[in-house]
C-alpha positions in Angstrom: 74.7 98.4 106.0 72.0 95.7 106.6 71.1 94.7 110.1 72.8 91.5 111.3 71.6 89.2 114.1 73.9 90.0 117.1 73.5 86.6 118.6 75.9 84.8 116.3 79.5 85.7 115.9 79.5 83.4 112.9 77.0 85.5 110.9 78.2 86.9 107.5 78.7 90.6 107.5 78.1 90.7 111.3 78.1 94.1 113.1 79.1 92.4 116.4 82.4 90.6 116.4 84.4 89.2 119.4 86.6 92.2 119.7 84.8 95.1 118.0 81.5 96.5 116.9 81.5 97.3 113.2 79.9 100.7 113.2 79.8 101.1 109.5 81.5 99.9 106.3 81.3 100.3 102.5 80.0 103.9 102.9 79.2 105.2 99.4 79.7 109.0 99.7 78.7 110.9 96.7 79.4 114.3 95.1 78.2 115.9 91.8 81.3 114.3 90.2 80.5 110.7 91.5 81.7 108.6 94.4 83.9 110.6 96.7 86.1 107.6 97.4 87.0 107.4 93.7 89.1 110.6 94.4 91.5 108.5 96.6 91.9 105.2 94.7 94.6 103.6 92.7 92.9 104.8 89.5 92.8 108.4 90.9 96.6 108.3 91.6 97.2 107.1 88.0 94.9 109.8 86.6 96.8 112.5 88.5 100.1 111.0 87.2 98.7 111.1 83.7 97.8 114.7 84.1 101.2 115.7 85.3 102.9 113.8 82.5 100.6 115.5 79.9 101.5 118.9 81.3 105.2 118.2 81.1 104.9 116.8 77.6 103.5 120.2 76.4 106.9 121.8 76.9 109.4 119.0 76.8 110.0 115.2 77.0 108.1 113.0 79.3 110.6 111.8 82.0 108.8 108.5 82.1 109.1 107.8 78.4 106.2 106.2 76.5 105.0 103.7 79.1 101.4 104.1 80.1 101.0 105.1 83.7 99.1 101.9 84.6 102.1 99.9 83.4 104.5 101.7 85.8 105.0 99.4 88.7 105.2 100.7 92.3 108.8 99.4 92.7 109.8 101.3 89.5 108.2 104.5 90.8 109.8 104.1 94.2 113.2 103.7 92.6 112.7 106.8 90.5 111.7 108.8 93.5 114.9 107.9 95.4 117.6 107.6 92.8 116.1 108.3 89.4 116.0 111.3 87.1 115.4 114.5 89.1 112.6 115.6 86.8 110.8 112.3 87.1 111.1 112.5 90.9 109.8 116.1 90.7 106.7 114.9 88.9 106.1 112.2 91.5 106.4 114.7 94.3 103.8 116.8 92.6 101.5 113.7 92.2 102.0 112.8 95.8 101.0 116.3 96.9 97.9 116.5 94.7 96.8 113.0 95.7 97.3 113.8 99.4 95.2 116.9 99.2 92.4 114.9 97.6 92.8 112.1 100.2 92.6 114.6 103.0 89.4 116.0 101.6 87.9 112.5 101.4 88.9 111.8 105.0 87.2 115.0 106.1 84.0 113.8 104.4 84.2 110.5 106.2 84.7 112.2 109.6 81.6 114.2 109.1 79.5 111.0 108.9 77.5 110.2 112.0 78.9 106.7 112.1 82.5 108.1 111.9 82.2 110.8 114.6 84.9 110.6 117.3 87.2 108.5 115.2 90.6 108.7 116.9 92.8 106.8 114.4 92.6 105.6 110.8 94.9 102.9 109.4 95.4 103.0 105.7 95.9 99.8 103.7 95.4 98.5 100.2 97.9 98.1 97.4 99.1 101.7 97.2 100.2 101.6 100.8 102.8 98.9 100.0 105.2 101.3 98.4 107.3 104.3 99.5 105.1 106.5 97.4 102.1 105.2 99.2 103.7 105.8 102.6 104.7 109.3 101.6 101.1 110.0 100.5 99.8 108.8 103.8 102.4 110.8 105.7 101.7 114.0 103.7 97.9 113.5 104.1 98.4 113.2 107.9 100.4 116.5 107.9 97.7 118.3 105.9 95.0 117.2 108.4 97.0 118.1 111.4 97.8 121.5 109.9 94.1 122.1 109.5 93.4 121.1 113.1 91.7 117.8 112.2 92.3 115.6 115.3 92.7 112.2 113.8 95.8 110.0 113.7 96.7 108.5 110.3 99.0 105.4 110.0 99.9 102.9 107.3 98.6 99.4 108.1 101.5 97.4 109.6 101.1 94.2 107.5 101.9 94.0 103.8 98.7 94.4 101.8 98.9 90.8 100.5 98.8 89.6 104.1 96.6 92.1 106.0 93.4 90.9 104.4 94.1 87.3 105.3 95.3 87.9 108.8 92.2 89.8 109.7 90.2 86.6 109.2 91.4 85.2 112.5 89.2 87.8 114.2 86.2 86.4 112.5 86.6 82.9 114.1 85.5 82.3 117.7 88.4 81.3 120.0 86.7 78.0 120.8 87.0 76.9 117.2 90.7 77.4 117.3 91.1 74.9 120.2 93.3 72.0 119.1 94.2 73.7 115.8 97.1 75.9 114.8 95.9 77.5 111.5 93.0 78.5 109.4 92.3 79.1 105.7 91.7 82.7 104.6 90.6 84.4 101.4 91.0 88.0 100.3 89.0 88.9 97.2 89.7 92.2 95.5 88.9 94.0 92.3 92.2 92.9 90.7 93.4 89.9 92.7 92.2 86.9 94.7 94.5 85.9 97.5 94.4 82.7 99.6 96.6 81.8 102.5 97.1 79.7 105.6 97.0 81.9 108.6 98.7 80.8 111.8 97.2 82.6 114.9 100.2 81.7 117.1 98.0 82.0 120.2 100.8 80.4 122.4 103.0 83.4 121.6 100.3 86.1 122.1 96.7 85.4 123.1 95.6 88.7 121.5 96.6 87.4 118.0 99.2 90.1 117.6 101.7 87.4 116.4 99.4 86.0 113.8 101.2 85.4 110.5 100.6 84.1 107.0 102.4 80.8 106.2 101.6 79.5 102.7 100.2 82.1 100.3 98.8 82.2 96.8 97.8 85.1 94.6 95.9 85.1 91.3 95.6 88.3 89.4 92.2 87.7 87.9 91.9 91.0 86.2 94.5 89.8 83.7 92.4 86.8 82.8 88.9 88.4 82.8 87.3 85.1 83.9 83.6 84.4 84.1 82.2 84.2 87.6 82.0 80.4 87.7 85.5 80.1 86.4 86.7 82.5 89.2 85.0 80.4 91.8 86.4 77.2 90.4 89.9 78.7 90.5 89.4 79.8 94.1 88.3 76.3 95.1 91.4 74.9 93.4 93.6 77.4 95.4 92.0 76.4 98.7 92.2 72.7 97.9 95.9 73.1 97.2 96.5 74.9 100.5 94.7 72.1 102.4 97.1 69.6 100.8 100.1 71.8 101.7 98.9 72.1 105.3 98.7 68.4 105.6 102.3 68.1 104.2 103.5 70.7 106.6 101.7 68.9 109.5 99.5 71.9 110.3 96.2 71.3 112.1 93.7 73.3 110.1 90.6 74.5 111.9 87.4 73.7 110.0 87.0 77.3 109.0 87.4 79.5 106.0 87.4 83.3 106.5 86.6 85.5 103.4 87.0 89.2 102.8 85.0 90.4 99.8 84.1 93.8 98.4 80.5 95.0 99.0 77.8 95.0 101.6 77.4 91.4 102.8 74.0 90.1 103.7 73.6 87.7 106.7 72.9 84.8 104.3 76.3 85.3 102.6 75.0 87.0 99.4 76.2 90.5 98.3 73.8 93.3 98.4 75.8 95.9 96.5 79.4 97.0 96.0 80.7 94.0 94.0 80.8 95.7 90.6 84.6 95.3 90.2 84.5 91.5 90.7 84.5 89.1 87.7 80.9 88.6 86.6 77.7 89.4 88.5 78.3 88.7 92.2 75.3 90.8 93.4 72.5 88.5 92.1 70.7 86.9 95.1 71.1 83.4 93.6 74.9 83.6 94.0 76.2 82.6 97.4 80.0 82.2 97.6 80.1 80.8 101.2 77.6 78.1 100.2 79.5 77.2 97.1 82.7 76.8 99.1 81.0 74.6 101.7 79.6 72.4 99.0 83.0 72.1 97.3 84.9 71.6 100.6 82.4 70.0 102.9 84.9 68.9 105.5 88.3 70.1 106.7 89.9 67.2 108.6 87.1 65.4 110.5 84.8 68.4 110.9 82.2 70.1 108.8 83.5 73.3 107.2 82.4 76.6 108.5 82.6 79.6 106.1 82.3 83.2 107.2 82.4 86.2 104.8 82.7 89.9 105.6 83.6 93.0 103.7 87.2 93.1 102.6 88.0 96.5 104.2 86.5 95.2 107.5 88.7 92.1 107.4 91.8 94.1 106.5 91.1 96.5 109.3 90.7 93.6 111.8 94.3 92.7 111.3 95.1 95.9 113.3 92.8 95.1 116.2 95.5 93.9 118.7 97.3 97.2 118.1 94.2 99.4 118.6 93.7 98.8 122.3 94.8 102.3 123.2 91.9 103.9 121.4 88.2 103.3 121.4 87.0 104.4 117.9 89.1 103.7 114.9 88.7 103.1 111.2 90.4 101.7 108.1 90.6 103.0 104.5 92.0 100.7 101.8 93.4 102.3 98.6 92.9 99.8 95.8 90.6 99.5 92.8 88.3 101.6 94.9 88.5 103.1 98.4 87.4 100.5 100.9 86.3 101.8 104.3 85.2 100.6 107.7 84.8 102.1 111.2 85.1 100.2 114.5 84.4 100.6 118.2 86.4 98.3 120.5 84.2 96.2 122.7 84.9 96.0 126.4 85.8 92.6 127.8 84.0 91.4 130.9 86.4 92.8 133.5 86.6 96.2 131.8 82.8 96.4 131.6 82.5 95.5 135.2 85.1 98.1 136.2 83.3 100.8 134.2 79.9 99.9 135.6 81.2 100.6 139.2 82.4 104.1 138.3 
């Protein structure tokens, strides 16, 4: 992870944020077979399901029929698990067990990293989490780790995956910028989807942002369209422009801020160093700067110049949990999607707590 100037809380990919220090993100663990994180991704889950189906087909009929595994939606699988054919449910239980064993091995590798030492809790997000099968996989992985004496708590991220990566953006914006405003624009870019939304911090309800919520929301599944990079950016700008119009109609006071979560290692200037290989087109070339393009397309929000801050998507998704992580010091996030996103945090002490500890 590149060094980031600690002086500015508005730097792209910053390691020092208002509430946490980002100890590490986008760790690319390798094994002889490739990236370790690939063993606990959505593709890995589908590959395990394919393998189980193939084994069953050798001695009988496939309980899932002829549909390719990638076409089986999470809701369909959840239904089969609870009330479907017993053999299909049996296959899914086998898949969950095998995936959970792999996931537990991946977590062990992360916990051996110097930057992940002492991690007390890991929240798990991403698309797979938003299903009963995902929840069972997380729960089974937690049991495997506990049975092996690994002292780390594993929990599903509390927000729906479509919202967590947007809500986390409120922790990228300094509190002074929210003064006089009741909402911000947020973007969550993934290997399959681009999400945009209006996030309402609801500071009057809870100053710690624990009541933040997503109001208006748009999702574009770009992997179905295979757009060129410029077309993807144009569509994103259109989505944001539509949300600005909706905010005005809803009489929301948008802060002049756009928070972005994007895969990869984010340089301080807003370009992507590496890790953007699943995005439409080449996003890693130094001449491509998404925050700059958005500022040029949307120079003002209301009467103020637009500020755009971009960070890694797993970091931003993890930040949605920050208000609920105050009972631990070191915690992390793993997001199961096209790949395995990852980030590790240390909570920062506020002024009173730092003074209290200094007197001990």
